[in-house]
Residue, then its C-alpha position, 0 to 999 in steps of 0.5 A: x542461183x537460188x543461193x545467190x538470191x538468198x545471199x543478196x536478200x540476206x545482205x540487204x534486209x532493211x532496204x526493201x522495208x524502208x522504200x515502201x515507208x518512204x513511198x507511202x509518206x510521199x503519197x500521203x502529202x498534199x500538193x501545195x498551192x500552185x506557184x509560178x505560171x500555174x498560179x495565174x488565172x485560166x480563161x475557163x469561167x471568165x466572160x471571155x470564155x462565155x462569149x467564145x462559147x456563145x459563138x460556138x467555140x470551146x477551147x480545151x480547159x487546159x489549152x494554152x493561152x495562145x490557143x485561146x487567143x488564136x481561136x478568138x481571132x478566128x471568131x473576130x474575123x467571122x464576126x467582122x465579116x458578118x458586120x457584127x461590130x458590137x459583138x466584135x467590140x465585146x469579145x475584144x474587150x473581154x479578151x483584153x481585160x483578161x489578158x491584162x489582169x493575167x499579166x498584172x498577176x504575173x508581174x506581181x508574182x515576179x516581184x514577190x519572187x524577186x523579194x523572196x530571192x533577194x534579187x536587185x529591184x533594178x533588175x526587176x525594173x529593167x525587165x519590166x521596162x524592156x517588155x520581157x515576156x512575163x510568163x517566161x520570166x516567172x517560169x524561170x524564177x521558179x527553178x532550182x537555178x534561180x536559187x543560185x542567183x542570190x546576191x549577183x549583180x542586177x545586169x546578170x540577173x536580167x541577162x539570165x532571165x532574158x536568155x532564151 
């Protein structure tokens, strides 16, 4: 058994030395700026989050947007039941302003990715007009598969992005 191990070590002397060097090079890299959905703004630190915190609700920092919206709906019901119309209006406005700005940034990201991949503008307009879920579209545009879409027809791009 010992001779077999020695023979294998003798046959592959360069491989173990190359692997730690490559691993060290990968570990030394700095992460790039966030892209896609990760680059979109998050609720913590916004007026929406501050109003929710003022009513005793603090979703997790990394909670999905859907959870923030759901917890907001619960707070709104309580406030309406207590007759606090001013607070209801302020919370709704803060939520809507944040979601609108997030959606706007997402569409800007989709447009930039379309230009980067040289995809037809007609497909972009069709997606926007159809009311597609912009965050899902943005996530699909930042995949390896999206790199293969260069030069294809606009209807095929639209279908590929709307396919769930």
